[in-house]
DOZA-80695 format. One record per residue (C-alpha): residue number from 1; x, y, z. Coordinates in steps of 0.2 Angstrom, whole numbers, plus 2048, in hexadecimal, padded with zeros to 3 digits. Layout:
REM DOZA-80695
<site n="NUM" u="X" v="Y" w="Z"/>
...
END
This chain:
REM DOZA-80695
<site n="1" u="6ED" v="CAD" w="DA6"/>
<site n="2" u="6E6" v="CBB" w="D9C"/>
<site n="3" u="6F3" v="CC6" w="D94"/>
<site n="4" u="6F4" v="CD7" w="D9C"/>
<site n="5" u="6EB" v="CE6" w="D94"/>
<site n="6" u="6F7" v="CF0" w="D8A"/>
<site n="7" u="6F6" v="D03" w="D8F"/>
<site n="8" u="6FE" v="D12" w="D88"/>
<site n="9" u="6FD" v="D20" w="D94"/>
<site n="10" u="6F9" v="D32" w="D8F"/>
<site n="11" u="702" v="D41" w="D93"/>
<site n="12" u="6F9" v="D4C" w="DA0"/>
<site n="13" u="6F3" v="D5D" w="D9B"/>
<site n="14" u="6FB" v="D6B" w="DA5"/>
<site n="15" u="6EA" v="D75" w="DA8"/>
<site n="16" u="6DF" v="D66" w="DAB"/>
<site n="17" u="6D6" v="D66" w="DBC"/>
<site n="18" u="6DD" v="D5C" w="DCA"/>
<site n="19" u="6D5" v="D4B" w="DCC"/>
<site n="20" u="6C6" v="D49" w="DD8"/>
<site n="21" u="6CA" v="D45" w="DEA"/>
<site n="22" u="6CA" v="D32" w="DEC"/>
<site n="23" u="6BA" v="D34" w="DF7"/>
<site n="24" u="6B0" v="D37" w="DE7"/>
<site n="25" u="6B3" v="D25" w="DE2"/>
<site n="26" u="6AB" v="D1F" w="DF2"/>
<site n="27" u="69E" v="D11" w="DF3"/>
<site n="28" u="697" v="D06" w="DE5"/>
<site n="29" u="698" v="D13" w="DD7"/>
<site n="30" u="6AA" v="D16" w="DDA"/>
<site n="31" u="6AE" v="D03" w="DDB"/>
<site n="32" u="6A6" v="D00" w="DCA"/>
<site n="33" u="6AF" v="D0F" w="DC2"/>
<site n="34" u="6C0" v="D09" w="DC9"/>
<site n="35" u="6BC" v="CF7" w="DC3"/>
<site n="36" u="6B9" v="CFE" w="DB2"/>
<site n="37" u="6C7" v="D0A" w="DB1"/>
<site n="38" u="6D6" v="CFE" w="DAC"/>
<site n="39" u="6CB" v="CF8" w="D9D"/>
<site n="40" u="6C5" v="D07" w="D95"/>
<site n="41" u="6CC" v="D17" w="D8E"/>
<site n="42" u="6BE" v="D21" w="D96"/>
<site n="43" u="6C1" v="D2D" w="DA4"/>
<site n="44" u="6BC" v="D24" w="DB5"/>
<site n="45" u="6B4" v="D35" w="DBA"/>
<site n="46" u="6A8" v="D33" w="DAB"/>
<site n="47" u="6A3" v="D21" w="DB0"/>
<site n="48" u="6A1" v="D26" w="DC2"/>
<site n="49" u="695" v="D35" w="DBF"/>
<site n="50" u="68B" v="D2D" w="DB2"/>
<site n="51" u="689" v="D1E" w="DBD"/>
<site n="52" u="682" v="D29" w="DCB"/>
<site n="53" u="676" v="D32" w="DBF"/>
<site n="54" u="670" v="D21" w="DB7"/>
<site n="55" u="66D" v="D1A" w="DC9"/>
<site n="56" u="663" v="D29" w="DCE"/>
<site n="57" u="659" v="D28" w="DBE"/>
<site n="58" u="655" v="D15" w="DC0"/>
<site n="59" u="64F" v="D16" w="DD2"/>
<site n="60" u="642" v="D24" w="DCE"/>
<site n="61" u="63B" v="D32" w="DD7"/>
<site n="62" u="637" v="D2C" w="DE9"/>
<site n="63" u="648" v="D2F" w="DF2"/>
<site n="64" u="64B" v="D41" w="DF6"/>
<site n="65" u="653" v="D4E" w="E01"/>
<site n="66" u="649" v="D5C" w="E07"/>
<site n="67" u="64E" v="D6E" w="E09"/>
<site n="68" u="640" v="D79" w="E10"/>
<site n="69" u="632" v="D76" w="E03"/>
<site n="70" u="63E" v="D70" w="DF6"/>
<site n="71" u="641" v="D5E" w="DF2"/>
<site n="72" u="651" v="D58" w="DEA"/>
<site n="73" u="64E" v="D48" w="DE2"/>
<site n="74" u="65B" v="D3B" w="DDB"/>
<site n="75" u="65B" v="D42" w="DC9"/>
<site n="76" u="66A" v="D4C" w="DC3"/>
<site n="77" u="671" v="D54" w="DB4"/>
<site n="78" u="683" v="D52" w="DAF"/>
<site n="79" u="68D" v="D59" w="DA0"/>
<site n="80" u="69D" v="D50" w="D9B"/>
<site n="81" u="6A9" v="D5D" w="D94"/>
<site n="82" u="6B7" v="D56" w="D8A"/>
<site n="83" u="6C6" v="D5F" w="D82"/>
<site n="84" u="6C2" v="D57" w="D71"/>
<site n="85" u="6B6" v="D4B" w="D69"/>
<site n="86" u="6C2" v="D3D" w="D6E"/>
<site n="87" u="6C0" v="D3E" w="D81"/>
<site n="88" u="6B7" v="D2E" w="D81"/>
<site n="89" u="6A7" v="D35" w="D88"/>
<site n="90" u="69C" v="D29" w="D7E"/>
<site n="91" u="6A5" v="D19" w="D83"/>
<site n="92" u="6A4" v="D1E" w="D95"/>
<site n="93" u="691" v="D1E" w="D93"/>
<site n="94" u="691" v="D0D" w="D8B"/>
<site n="95" u="698" v="D05" w="D9A"/>
<site n="96" u="68B" v="D0D" w="DA5"/>
<site n="97" u="67D" v="D08" w="D9A"/>
<site n="98" u="683" v="CF6" w="D99"/>
<site n="99" u="683" v="CF5" w="DAC"/>
<site n="100" u="672" v="CFC" w="DAF"/>
<site n="101" u="66B" v="CF3" w="DA0"/>
<site n="102" u="66E" v="CE3" w="DAA"/>
<site n="103" u="666" v="CEB" w="DBA"/>
<site n="104" u="657" v="CF2" w="DB2"/>
<site n="105" u="654" v="CED" w="DA0"/>
<site n="106" u="643" v="CF6" w="D9F"/>
<site n="107" u="64C" v="D07" w="DA3"/>
<site n="108" u="65A" v="D04" w="D97"/>
<site n="109" u="64E" v="D00" w="D89"/>
<site n="110" u="640" v="D0C" w="D8C"/>
<site n="111" u="646" v="D1B" w="D97"/>
<site n="112" u="656" v="D20" w="D8E"/>
<site n="113" u="653" v="D2D" w="D80"/>
<site n="114" u="65D" v="D3A" w="D76"/>
<site n="115" u="658" v="D48" w="D6B"/>
<site n="116" u="654" v="D56" w="D78"/>
<site n="117" u="64E" v="D63" w="D6C"/>
<site n="118" u="63E" v="D6B" w="D74"/>
<site n="119" u="636" v="D6D" w="D85"/>
<site n="120" u="626" v="D65" w="D7D"/>
<site n="121" u="630" v="D55" w="D78"/>
<site n="122" u="637" v="D53" w="D89"/>
<site n="123" u="626" v="D55" w="D91"/>
<site n="124" u="61E" v="D48" w="D85"/>
<site n="125" u="62A" v="D3B" w="D8B"/>
<site n="126" u="625" v="D3C" w="D9D"/>
<site n="127" u="613" v="D42" w="D9A"/>
<site n="128" u="605" v="D3E" w="DA6"/>
<site n="129" u="5FA" v="D2F" w="DA0"/>
<site n="130" u="5E7" v="D2D" w="DA1"/>
<site n="131" u="5E2" v="D3B" w="D96"/>
<site n="132" u="5EC" v="D39" w="D86"/>
<site n="133" u="5FA" v="D44" w="D8D"/>
<site n="134" u="5EF" v="D53" w="D90"/>
<site n="135" u="5F1" v="D5C" w="DA1"/>
<site n="136" u="5E8" v="D54" w="DAF"/>
<site n="137" u="5ED" v="D42" w="DAC"/>
<site n="138" u="5F0" v="D35" w="DBA"/>
<site n="139" u="603" v="D31" w="DBA"/>
<site n="140" u="600" v="D23" w="DC6"/>
<site n="141" u="5F8" v="D18" w="DB8"/>
<site n="142" u="601" v="D08" w="DB3"/>
<site n="143" u="60E" v="D0C" w="DA6"/>
<site n="144" u="611" v="D1E" w="DAC"/>
<site n="145" u="624" v="D1C" w="DAE"/>
<site n="146" u="62A" v="D2E" w="DB2"/>
<site n="147" u="63C" v="D29" w="DB2"/>
<site n="148" u="646" v="D30" w="DA3"/>
<site n="149" u="659" v="D32" w="DA0"/>
<site n="150" u="65D" v="D3D" w="D91"/>
<site n="151" u="66E" v="D39" w="D89"/>
<site n="152" u="674" v="D46" w="D7E"/>
<site n="153" u="685" v="D41" w="D76"/>
<site n="154" u="684" v="D52" w="D6C"/>
<site n="155" u="67F" v="D5E" w="D7A"/>
<site n="156" u="684" v="D6C" w="D6E"/>
<site n="157" u="674" v="D6A" w="D65"/>
<site n="158" u="66A" v="D6C" w="D75"/>
<site n="159" u="673" v="D7D" w="D78"/>
<site n="160" u="66F" v="D82" w="D67"/>
<site n="161" u="65C" v="D7E" w="D6A"/>
<site n="162" u="65B" v="D88" w="D7A"/>
<site n="163" u="662" v="D97" w="D71"/>
<site n="164" u="653" v="D97" w="D64"/>
<site n="165" u="646" v="DA4" w="D66"/>
<site n="166" u="636" v="D9D" w="D6F"/>
<site n="167" u="63F" v="D8D" w="D73"/>
<site n="168" u="637" v="D85" w="D83"/>
<site n="169" u="645" v="D79" w="D86"/>
<site n="170" u="64F" v="D83" w="D93"/>
<site n="171" u="641" v="D86" w="D9F"/>
<site n="172" u="63A" v="D74" w="D9D"/>
<site n="173" u="64C" v="D6D" w="DA1"/>
<site n="174" u="64E" v="D79" w="DB0"/>
<site n="175" u="63D" v="D73" w="DB7"/>
<site n="176" u="641" v="D61" w="DB4"/>
<site n="177" u="651" v="D63" w="DBF"/>
<site n="178" u="646" v="D6B" w="DCC"/>
<site n="179" u="639" v="D5D" w="DCC"/>
<site n="180" u="62B" v="D69" w="DC7"/>
<site n="181" u="61C" v="D65" w="DBD"/>
<site n="182" u="621" v="D67" w="DAA"/>
<site n="183" u="615" v="D70" w="D9F"/>
<site n="184" u="615" v="D7D" w="D91"/>
<site n="185" u="607" v="D88" w="D8E"/>
<site n="186" u="605" v="D85" w="D7C"/>
<site n="187" u="5F5" v="D82" w="D72"/>
<site n="188" u="5FB" v="D74" w="D68"/>
<site n="189" u="605" v="D6A" w="D75"/>
<site n="190" u="5FC" v="D6A" w="D85"/>
<site n="191" u="605" v="D5B" w="D8C"/>
<site n="192" u="609" v="D5B" w="D9F"/>
<site n="193" u="615" v="D51" w="DA9"/>
<site n="194" u="613" v="D50" w="DBC"/>
<site n="195" u="61F" v="D46" w="DC7"/>
<site n="196" u="62C" v="D45" w="DB9"/>
<site n="197" u="63D" v="D3E" w="DBD"/>
<site n="198" u="649" v="D45" w="DB0"/>
<site n="199" u="65C" v="D42" w="DB0"/>
<site n="200" u="668" v="D49" w="DA2"/>
<site n="201" u="679" v="D44" w="D9D"/>
<site n="202" u="681" v="D4F" w="D90"/>
<site n="203" u="692" v="D4E" w="D86"/>
<site n="204" u="69A" v="D5D" w="D7F"/>
<site n="205" u="6AB" v="D64" w="D7B"/>
<site n="206" u="6B2" v="D72" w="D85"/>
<site n="207" u="6B3" v="D7D" w="D75"/>
<site n="208" u="6A1" v="D7A" w="D71"/>
<site n="209" u="69B" v="D7E" w="D82"/>
<site n="210" u="6A4" v="D8E" w="D83"/>
<site n="211" u="69F" v="D93" w="D72"/>
<site n="212" u="68D" v="D8F" w="D73"/>
<site n="213" u="688" v="D93" w="D85"/>
<site n="214" u="67F" v="DA4" w="D84"/>
<site n="215" u="67F" v="DB0" w="D92"/>
<site n="216" u="66C" v="DAD" w="D94"/>
<site n="217" u="66E" v="D9B" w="D97"/>
<site n="218" u="67C" v="D9E" w="DA4"/>
<site n="219" u="672" v="DAB" w="DAD"/>
<site n="220" u="661" v="DA2" w="DAD"/>
<site n="221" u="667" v="D93" w="DB6"/>
<site n="222" u="667" v="D87" w="DA8"/>
<site n="223" u="679" v="D81" w="DA9"/>
<site n="224" u="67B" v="D82" w="DBC"/>
<site n="225" u="66E" v="D74" w="DBD"/>
<site n="226" u="67C" v="D69" w="DB4"/>
<site n="227" u="68B" v="D62" w="DBD"/>
<site n="228" u="69A" v="D65" w="DB1"/>
<site n="229" u="6A8" v="D58" w="DB1"/>
<site n="230" u="6B8" v="D5A" w="DA7"/>
<site n="231" u="6BB" v="D49" w="D9F"/>
<site n="232" u="6C8" v="D42" w="D93"/>
<site n="233" u="6D0" v="D32" w="D8C"/>
<site n="234" u="6D9" v="D2A" w="D9B"/>
<site n="235" u="6E5" v="D1F" w="D91"/>
<site n="236" u="6E7" v="D17" w="D80"/>
<site n="237" u="6E2" v="D04" w="D7F"/>
<site n="238" u="6E7" v="CFF" w="D6E"/>
<site n="239" u="6DF" v="CEE" w="D70"/>
<site n="240" u="6D1" v="CF3" w="D7C"/>
<site n="241" u="6CF" v="CED" w="D8E"/>
<site n="242" u="6C9" v="CDD" w="D96"/>
<site n="243" u="6B9" v="CE3" w="D9E"/>
<site n="244" u="6B1" v="CD3" w="D9A"/>
<site n="245" u="6BD" v="CCA" w="DA6"/>
<site n="246" u="6B6" v="CD4" w="DB5"/>
<site n="247" u="6AB" v="CCB" w="DC1"/>
<site n="248" u="69C" v="CD7" w="DC1"/>
<site n="249" u="690" v="CCB" w="DCA"/>
<site n="250" u="693" v="CD1" w="DDC"/>
<site n="251" u="693" v="CE4" w="DD7"/>
<site n="252" u="683" v="CE2" w="DCC"/>
<site n="253" u="67B" v="CD9" w="DDB"/>
<site n="254" u="67F" v="CE7" w="DE6"/>
<site n="255" u="679" v="CF3" w="DD9"/>
<site n="256" u="668" v="CEA" w="DD7"/>
<site n="257" u="666" v="CEB" w="DEA"/>
<site n="258" u="66A" v="CFD" w="DEB"/>
<site n="259" u="65D" v="D00" w="DDD"/>
<site n="260" u="650" v="CF7" w="DE6"/>
<site n="261" u="653" v="D00" w="DF6"/>
<site n="262" u="654" v="D11" w="DED"/>
<site n="263" u="643" v="D0E" w="DE5"/>
<site n="264" u="63C" v="D0B" w="DF7"/>
<site n="265" u="645" v="D1A" w="DFF"/>
<site n="266" u="63C" v="D2A" w="E03"/>
<site n="267" u="643" v="D39" w="E0C"/>
<site n="268" u="655" v="D38" w="E11"/>
<site n="269" u="65E" v="D44" w="E1D"/>
<site n="270" u="66F" v="D46" w="E24"/>
<site n="271" u="675" v="D3C" w="E33"/>
<site n="272" u="67C" v="D47" w="E41"/>
<site n="273" u="68E" v="D46" w="E3B"/>
<site n="274" u="68A" v="D4A" w="E29"/>
<site n="275" u="67F" v="D58" w="E30"/>
<site n="276" u="68D" v="D60" w="E39"/>
<site n="277" u="698" v="D5F" w="E2A"/>
<site n="278" u="68A" v="D67" w="E1F"/>
<site n="279" u="689" v="D76" w="E2B"/>
<site n="280" u="69C" v="D78" w="E29"/>
<site n="281" u="69D" v="D78" w="E16"/>
<site n="282" u="68C" v="D80" w="E12"/>
<site n="283" u="692" v="D92" w="E13"/>
<site n="284" u="6A0" v="D8F" w="E06"/>
<site n="285" u="695" v="D86" w="DFA"/>
<site n="286" u="688" v="D94" w="DFB"/>
<site n="287" u="695" v="DA1" w="DF7"/>
<site n="288" u="692" v="DA9" w="DE6"/>
<site n="289" u="6A1" v="DA8" w="DDA"/>
<site n="290" u="6A6" v="DB5" w="DCD"/>
<site n="291" u="6A3" v="DB4" w="DBA"/>
<site n="292" u="69D" v="DA6" w="DB0"/>
<site n="293" u="6A4" v="D99" w="DBB"/>
<site n="294" u="69A" v="DA0" w="DC9"/>
<site n="295" u="68A" v="DA0" w="DBF"/>
<site n="296" u="68C" v="D8E" w="DBA"/>
<site n="297" u="691" v="D88" w="DCC"/>
<site n="298" u="683" v="D92" w="DD5"/>
<site n="299" u="67A" v="D82" w="DDA"/>
<site n="300" u="688" v="D7A" w="DE4"/>
<site n="301" u="67D" v="D76" w="DF4"/>
<site n="302" u="670" v="D6E" w="DEA"/>
<site n="303" u="67B" v="D63" w="DDF"/>
<site n="304" u="685" v="D5E" w="DEF"/>
<site n="305" u="675" v="D58" w="DF7"/>
<site n="306" u="66F" v="D4E" w="DE8"/>
<site n="307" u="680" v="D46" w="DE6"/>
<site n="308" u="681" v="D42" w="DF8"/>
<site n="309" u="66F" v="D3A" w="DF7"/>
<site n="310" u="675" v="D2F" w="DE8"/>
<site n="311" u="684" v="D29" w="DF2"/>
<site n="312" u="679" v="D25" w="E01"/>
<site n="313" u="66C" v="D1C" w="DF6"/>
<site n="314" u="67A" v="D12" w="DEE"/>
<site n="315" u="680" v="D0D" w="DFF"/>
<site n="316" u="66F" v="D07" w="E04"/>
<site n="317" u="66F" v="D14" w="E12"/>
<site n="318" u="660" v="D1B" w="E1B"/>
<site n="319" u="669" v="D2B" w="E1E"/>
<site n="320" u="676" v="D36" w="E15"/>
<site n="321" u="686" v="D33" w="E1F"/>
<site n="322" u="697" v="D3C" w="E20"/>
<site n="323" u="69F" v="D30" w="E13"/>
<site n="324" u="691" v="D34" w="E07"/>
<site n="325" u="692" v="D47" w="E09"/>
<site n="326" u="6A5" v="D46" w="E08"/>
<site n="327" u="6A4" v="D3D" w="DF7"/>
<site n="328" u="697" v="D4A" w="DF1"/>
<site n="329" u="6A2" v="D58" w="DF6"/>
<site n="330" u="6B1" v="D50" w="DEE"/>
<site n="331" u="6A8" v="D4D" w="DDD"/>
<site n="332" u="6A1" v="D5F" w="DDE"/>
<site n="333" u="6B2" v="D66" w="DE0"/>
<site n="334" u="6B7" v="D5E" w="DD0"/>
<site n="335" u="6A8" v="D65" w="DC7"/>
<site n="336" u="6AC" v="D76" w="DCD"/>
<site n="337" u="6BE" v="D74" w="DC7"/>
<site n="338" u="6B7" v="D6E" w="DB6"/>
<site n="339" u="6AD" v="D7E" w="DB5"/>
<site n="340" u="6BC" v="D88" w="DB8"/>
<site n="341" u="6C6" v="D7E" w="DAB"/>
<site n="342" u="6B8" v="D80" w="D9E"/>
<site n="343" u="6B4" v="D93" w="DA0"/>
<site n="344" u="6C4" v="D9A" w="DA9"/>
<site n="345" u="6C1" v="DAD" w="DAC"/>
<site n="346" u="6B3" v="DAF" w="DA0"/>
<site n="347" u="6A4" v="DBA" w="DA6"/>
<site n="348" u="698" v="DB2" w="D99"/>
<site n="349" u="696" v="DC3" w="D91"/>
<site n="350" u="69F" v="DC3" w="D80"/>
<site n="351" u="6A1" v="DD6" w="D80"/>
<site n="352" u="6A8" v="DD7" w="D92"/>
<site n="353" u="6B4" v="DC8" w="D8F"/>
<site n="354" u="6BA" v="DD0" w="D7E"/>
<site n="355" u="6BD" v="DE1" w="D87"/>
<site n="356" u="6C7" v="DD8" w="D95"/>
<site n="357" u="6D2" v="DCF" w="D88"/>
<site n="358" u="6D5" v="DE0" w="D7F"/>
<site n="359" u="6D9" v="DE9" w="D90"/>
<site n="360" u="6E5" v="DDB" w="D94"/>
<site n="361" u="6EF" v="DDF" w="D84"/>
<site n="362" u="6EF" v="DF2" w="D89"/>
<site n="363" u="6F8" v="DF3" w="D99"/>
<site n="364" u="6F7" v="E07" w="D99"/>
<site n="365" u="6E5" v="E05" w="D98"/>
<site n="366" u="6D7" v="E0B" w="D8C"/>
<site n="367" u="6CA" v="E19" w="D8D"/>
<site n="368" u="6B8" v="E15" w="D88"/>
<site n="369" u="6BA" v="E1F" w="D78"/>
<site n="370" u="6C9" v="E14" w="D73"/>
<site n="371" u="6BF" v="E04" w="D77"/>
<site n="372" u="6B1" v="E0A" w="D6C"/>
<site n="373" u="6BE" v="E0D" w="D5E"/>
<site n="374" u="6C5" v="DFC" w="D60"/>
<site n="375" u="6B4" v="DF4" w="D5E"/>
<site n="376" u="6B1" v="DFF" w="D4F"/>
<site n="377" u="6A3" v="E08" w="D58"/>
<site n="378" u="698" v="DF9" w="D54"/>
<site n="379" u="694" v="DF8" w="D67"/>
<site n="380" u="68A" v="E06" w="D6F"/>
<site n="381" u="691" v="E10" w="D7D"/>
<site n="382" u="684" v="E08" w="D88"/>
<site n="383" u="689" v="DF6" w="D84"/>
<site n="384" u="69B" v="DFA" w="D87"/>
<site n="385" u="697" v="E03" w="D97"/>
<site n="386" u="68D" v="DF4" w="D9E"/>
<site n="387" u="69B" v="DE8" w="D99"/>
<site n="388" u="6A8" v="DF3" w="DA2"/>
<site n="389" u="69D" v="DF4" w="DB2"/>
<site n="390" u="69B" v="DE1" w="DB2"/>
<site n="391" u="6AE" v="DDF" w="DB1"/>
<site n="392" u="6B0" v="DEC" w="DBF"/>
<site n="393" u="6A4" v="DE3" w="DCA"/>
<site n="394" u="6AD" v="DD2" w="DC7"/>
<site n="395" u="6BD" v="DDA" w="DCB"/>
<site n="396" u="6C5" v="DD8" w="DBA"/>
<site n="397" u="6C8" v="DEA" w="DB6"/>
<site n="398" u="6CC" v="DFA" w="DBF"/>
<site n="399" u="6C8" v="E0C" w="DB9"/>
<site n="400" u="6D2" v="E1C" w="DBB"/>
<site n="401" u="6CB" v="E2D" w="DB8"/>
<site n="402" u="6D6" v="E3A" w="DB1"/>
<site n="403" u="6D6" v="E4B" w="DA8"/>
<site n="404" u="6D9" v="E4A" w="D95"/>
<site n="405" u="6D9" v="E5A" w="D8B"/>
<site n="406" u="6CE" v="E63" w="D98"/>
<site n="407" u="6C1" v="E56" w="D9A"/>
<site n="408" u="6C1" v="E46" w="DA5"/>
<site n="409" u="6C4" v="E35" w="D9E"/>
<site n="410" u="6C2" v="E24" w="DA5"/>
<site n="411" u="6D2" v="E18" w="DA2"/>
<site n="412" u="6CE" v="E06" w="DA4"/>
<site n="413" u="6DB" v="DF9" w="DA8"/>
<site n="414" u="6D9" v="DE6" w="DAA"/>
<site n="415" u="6DF" v="DDD" w="DBA"/>
<site n="416" u="6ED" v="DD1" w="DB5"/>
<site n="417" u="6EB" v="DC6" w="DC5"/>
END
């Protein structure tokens, strides 16, 4: 009999988001994640969500859910956000790659890339064939594999690239999630990619994400096309686990069957029970949230639909059932909680956030003139005024008008709750 794995538990962090509801681990992806969990220091959530994304990438573009004229395919973008560089994000991917390397070796060897540095580079990896990559190519020709999973273990570098002037990376990534034809109108790089099936897995620390995310990328829909998941080291395994001792054959056989079925699948819709549930939860999912958290969780409905589609396809189902929708909602709930853990009350406007912190330290309030003095008059009255209006609209501050030395003055106070 093998000796039991020696485990040293870690102390829980007080402010860490609550674990996902058990429904998130439904189906085959949940079984694989739970089977791996005792034998790895990786967060089971990290294994689960990357399994879902990898599966969606492997099956390709055929399966979809339609909303009016919009098709939601099985490609997803996720960002694993760890509290430090020791969150075991990389090792969690290693488990996923090992599994899918056995299911589809061609995909593992040729359709996994990294180095996301430009929109042109992304397009080139899924470009149309038949005309040397120039627009108008026939993507149905042999060898035109439009699947691509971009793994970015240092996603901070991607955010730095999107912030560069004239960078095409952000709009191309956004169009890739949407399933649109990818093309940049540049003279020297006329490549075009139609029917591309792009998925992205990124790893980043919470500090890097907060520091590098610009207000522009938060507002333009770049980050809300990613599902954010807070992940961390789950335990200490001084001698490693015994993952080789798991009998993977039955799960791999089921996964292979699901992949084959997913490749043949076309349009999936809700069954009647799931449809009724969707009508119940849709208003809450559609409700806009405040601040930066609201901006990065603004595509809740679309993400829930894509996750439900993935759970259904892994189940080999011809329709999205209630269990698939419940699993998607549970996983989305953790993604939303992860966004709140990452960004807190931030508005994504550095000046507004700094003013709010300053006002919290001044319970009696400050006038506009006092605020300008605190910022050494390096920010214009217009900038400060716009920031105050953003804080007011978000319910973070209040303003009182009073007379001072014969003229009216605005006194601004931060809300403490």
